[in-house]
C-alpha positions, -999 to 999 in steps of 0.1 A, spaced: -228 -622 509 -248 -635 480 -284 -625 469 -307 -641 447 -347 -632 437 -359 -645 472 -330 -645 496 -298 -633 510 -272 -655 524 -247 -642 548 -215 -657 565 -196 -640 594 -168 -642 615 -189 -655 644 -192 -687 625 -228 -684 614 -246 -687 581 -276 -672 579 -302 -667 554 -323 -639 552 -358 -631 531 -348 -596 512 -364 -574 538 -341 -587 567 -373 -592 587 -363 -626 604 -335 -650 599 -350 -681 577 -324 -704 584 -291 -702 606 -264 -725 609 -232 -725 631 -198 -735 619 -166 -743 637 -151 -714 625 -154 -678 605 -178 -688 573 -156 -670 547 -177 -679 516 -215 -686 506 -233 -686 474 -267 -700 457 -269 -730 434 -281 -719 400 -317 -734 406 -319 -713 442 -327 -739 462 -294 -747 475 -265 -729 496 -232 -735 499 -215 -723 531 -176 -725 533 -148 -722 563 -114 -728 562 -120 -767 564 -156 -772 556 -177 -770 528 -217 -773 537 -244 -777 514 -280 -767 526 -311 -772 509 -332 -741 517 -368 -759 514 -357 -787 539 -339 -765 559 -313 -793 561 -275 -796 554 -271 -827 530 -236 -827 523 -204 -817 544 -172 -816 525 -138 -820 551 -109 -808 540 -74 -818 557 -40 -814 546 -13 -836 558 23 -836 553 39 -867 540 75 -872 530 75 -831 527 43 -831 505 11 -814 511 -16 -840 507 -55 -829 505 -77 -855 522 -115 -851 515 -148 -870 520 -184 -861 518 -211 -874 541 -244 -877 526 
């Protein structure tokens, strides 16, 4: 959970990131992920949210209610070493 001057963002084991006004009267933004949402936070300007699962990091624009970047991370074993493969879809 993270809180700023206007909103509270939560992530949960049900795979949802939810953005609430501070009075929790309704869900302002809700996004389903493929696994438990284990990390959430706000950008310094308060206009963006980051929501993370074990393999995906999503960046959301609050005003536009749109995900504008998804960072995927996959680990593979090559010659006995772990390699991190990442990409961002803009």
